[in-house]
C-alpha positions in Angstrom: -9.9 -22.3 21.9 -12.0 -19.4 20.7 -10.6 -15.8 20.8 -12.6 -12.6 20.2 -10.8 -9.7 18.6 -11.8 -6.1 19.1 -11.0 -3.9 16.1 -11.2 -0.4 14.8 -10.9 0.5 11.1 -11.1 3.3 8.6 -13.3 1.8 5.9 -12.4 4.3 3.1 -10.3 1.9 1.0 -12.5 -1.2 1.5 -15.6 -2.8 0.1 -16.8 -3.3 3.7 -16.1 -6.0 6.2 -17.1 -9.1 4.2 -14.8 -10.8 1.6 -16.1 -10.3 -1.9 -14.5 -11.5 -5.2 -12.2 -9.0 -6.7 -12.6 -6.4 -3.9 -10.6 -5.4 -0.9 -12.2 -6.1 2.4 -11.4 -5.8 6.1 -12.0 -9.5 6.7 -9.5 -10.4 4.0 -6.8 -8.3 5.6 -7.4 -9.8 9.1 -7.2 -13.3 7.7 -4.0 -12.5 5.8 -2.5 -11.2 9.0 -3.5 -14.3 10.9 -2.2 -16.5 8.1 1.2 -14.9 8.3 1.4 -15.2 12.1 0.0 -18.7 12.4 1.3 -20.2 9.2 -2.1 -21.5 8.2 -5.4 -20.3 6.8 -7.6 -19.0 9.6 -11.3 -18.1 9.2 -12.5 -14.9 10.9 -16.1 -14.4 11.7 -17.3 -10.8 12.2 -20.2 -9.3 14.2 -21.9 -8.2 11.0 -21.4 -6.5 7.6 -20.4 -2.9 7.2 -21.0 -1.4 3.8 -18.3 -0.1 1.5 -16.6 3.0 3.0 -18.2 2.7 6.4 -15.9 3.0 9.4 -15.8 1.2 12.8 -14.6 2.5 16.1 -15.6 -0.8 17.7 -16.0 -4.0 15.8 -15.8 -7.6 17.1 -14.8 -10.8 15.4 -13.9 -14.3 16.6 -11.4 -17.0 15.5 -10.5 -20.5 16.6 -6.9 -21.4 17.4 -5.0 -24.0 19.4 -3.9 -23.0 22.9 -0.3 -23.4 21.9 -0.8 -20.7 19.2 -2.0 -18.0 21.5 1.5 -16.4 22.0 1.8 -15.9 18.2 -1.1 -13.4 17.9 -0.8 -10.8 20.6 -2.0 -7.2 19.9 1.4 -5.9 18.9 2.1 -8.7 16.4 -1.3 -8.4 14.8 -1.0 -4.6 14.4 2.5 -5.0 13.0 1.2 -7.1 10.1 -2.0 -5.1 9.4 -2.3 -2.0 7.2 -2.3 1.4 8.9 -6.1 1.8 8.6 -6.9 -1.4 10.6 -6.1 -1.7 14.3 -6.5 -4.4 16.9 -7.5 -3.0 20.2 -7.9 -6.0 22.5 -8.0 -9.8 22.5 -10.5 -11.8 24.7 -10.9 -15.4 25.7 -14.5 -16.6 25.1 -16.5 -19.8 25.4 -16.2 -22.2 22.5 -19.9 -21.5 21.5 -19.4 -17.7 21.5 -20.4 -16.1 18.2 -19.4 -12.6 17.3 -22.5 -12.0 15.3 -25.2 -14.0 17.0 -24.3 -13.3 20.6 -24.2 -9.5 20.1 -27.4 -8.0 21.5 -26.7 -4.3 20.9 -25.1 -2.4 18.1 -24.8 1.4 17.8 -24.1 3.6 14.8 -23.5 7.4 14.5 -23.8 9.3 11.3 -22.0 12.6 11.1 -23.0 15.7 9.1 -21.3 19.1 8.7 -22.8 22.1 7.1 -19.6 24.2 6.5 -16.9 23.0 4.1 -14.0 21.4 6.0 -11.2 19.5 4.2 -10.4 17.6 7.4 -13.9 16.1 7.6 -14.2 15.1 4.0 -13.7 11.3 4.7 -15.4 11.4 8.1 -18.6 13.4 7.7 -21.2 14.3 5.1 -21.2 17.9 3.9 -24.8 19.0 3.6 -25.3 22.7 3.5 -29.1 22.7 3.8 -29.3 21.8 7.5 -29.7 24.3 10.3 -30.8 24.3 13.9 -34.4 25.1 13.0 -34.8 21.8 11.2 -33.8 19.7 14.2 -37.4 19.2 15.3 -38.3 17.8 11.8 -35.3 15.5 11.8 -36.4 14.1 15.2 -40.0 13.6 14.0 -38.7 11.0 11.5 -36.2 9.6 14.1 -39.2 9.0 16.5 -41.1 7.1 13.7 -38.0 4.9 13.3 -37.8 4.4 17.1 -41.4 3.2 17.2 -41.0 0.9 14.1 -40.1 -2.8 14.3 -40.3 -3.9 10.6 -37.7 -2.2 8.4 -38.5 -3.7 5.0 -39.1 -0.1 3.8 -35.6 0.9 4.9 -33.3 -1.7 3.6 -31.6 -2.4 0.2 -33.8 -4.4 -2.1 -33.0 -8.1 -2.8 -31.3 -8.5 0.6 -32.5 -12.1 0.8 -33.4 -11.8 4.5 -35.9 -14.1 6.2 -37.3 -11.2 8.3 -36.9 -7.5 8.7 -37.5 -7.1 12.4 -35.2 -4.8 14.4 -35.7 -3.6 18.0 -34.6 0.1 18.1 -33.3 1.3 21.5 -32.1 4.7 20.4 -32.9 7.0 17.5 -32.1 10.6 18.0 -30.5 13.7 16.4 -27.9 15.8 18.1 -26.6 19.2 17.3 -23.2 19.4 19.1 -21.9 22.5 17.2 -23.4 25.2 15.0 -22.2 23.5 11.9 -22.4 19.8 13.0 -25.2 17.3 13.3 -25.2 13.7 14.4 -27.7 10.9 14.1 -27.4 8.2 16.8 -29.2 4.9 16.3 -28.9 1.6 18.3 -30.6 -1.7 17.9 -30.3 -5.4 18.4 -29.5 -5.8 14.7 -29.4 -3.8 11.5 -30.4 -4.6 7.9 -28.2 -4.0 4.9 -28.0 -0.2 4.2 -30.6 0.5 6.8 -28.9 3.3 8.7 -28.0 5.3 5.6 -31.6 5.0 4.4 -32.9 6.1 7.8 -30.7 9.2 7.6 -31.8 9.9 4.1 -35.5 9.7 5.1 -34.8 12.3 7.9 -33.0 14.6 5.6 -35.6 14.3 2.8 -38.4 15.2 5.2 -36.5 18.1 6.8 -35.7 19.6 3.4 -39.4 19.3 2.2 -38.8 16.6 -0.4 -41.2 14.2 1.2 -44.1 14.4 3.6 -44.3 12.7 7.0 -47.5 10.9 6.0 -45.7 9.4 3.0 -43.0 8.0 5.3 -45.7 6.6 7.7 -47.6 5.1 4.8 -44.4 3.4 3.4 -43.5 2.0 6.8 -47.1 0.7 7.3 -47.3 -0.9 3.8 -43.7 -2.3 3.9 -43.0 -0.5 0.6 -39.9 1.4 -0.3 -39.9 5.0 0.7 -40.7 7.6 -2.1 -37.5 9.4 -3.1 -35.5 6.8 -1.1 -32.0 8.2 -0.4 -29.0 6.2 0.8 -26.7 8.9 2.1 -22.9 8.7 1.5 -21.1 6.0 3.5 -18.0 7.9 4.7 -19.9 9.6 7.5 -21.1 6.4 9.1 -19.4 4.8 12.1 -20.1 1.6 14.0 -19.3 2.8 17.5 -20.4 0.0 19.9 -21.2 -3.7 20.1 -22.3 -5.3 23.3 -22.4 -8.9 24.5 -23.8 -10.6 27.6 -22.0 -9.7 30.8 -18.8 -11.8 31.6 -18.8 -13.4 28.1 -15.5 -11.6 27.2 -12.4 -12.2 29.3 -9.6 -9.8 28.5 -6.3 -11.3 27.5 -4.6 -8.0 26.5 
């Protein structure tokens, strides 16, 4: 039987979701936990990669187990064998052809920025003194360009090895919830490697006068890397939501 696992994690100590030689990953820790509980190696398939240092409030993965093994992996037992910075939220029964990555039709990220030094936000937000409320319109100008774009070859890490760069953006907006805080919200059917952080970097570069809006438009149209391309720090980025077709997840606990 196939089980979907809903997770949350602090990515500070990890090289991202995916197992990489010689590096600590979320996937590795989940598989180690399942191995201890089931007494065998168990492959975990995630809904996508998250980069080194990126966090997830809502991440989905799936595994295959025998019906007789289900009692061994309840939420409490999984959390008891996982490190403090990874938490299982729920388990779901799914169809045997369910796929955590390919069945997801919606993903949302939020990038957090603060403009006043705060030691409690150091690992959760990007300290960027140059922003203020008067720049919100400029930030949104680039966000609107991103919203209207479908090919993101200009806004992904080079040598990504992808067959195509098409993403359907359903949300791209800046918010200013407090005098010293800004948030960038972006949602799409899929994201490319490093894409969100490069999108934020493009917004900040334009708002601060390092690049012109026409330069961004030209790069997007020509599928070339943006001038002064900037991948902003990872610790401020959170995967906040992943959606699947209705009734595809049946809650176990």
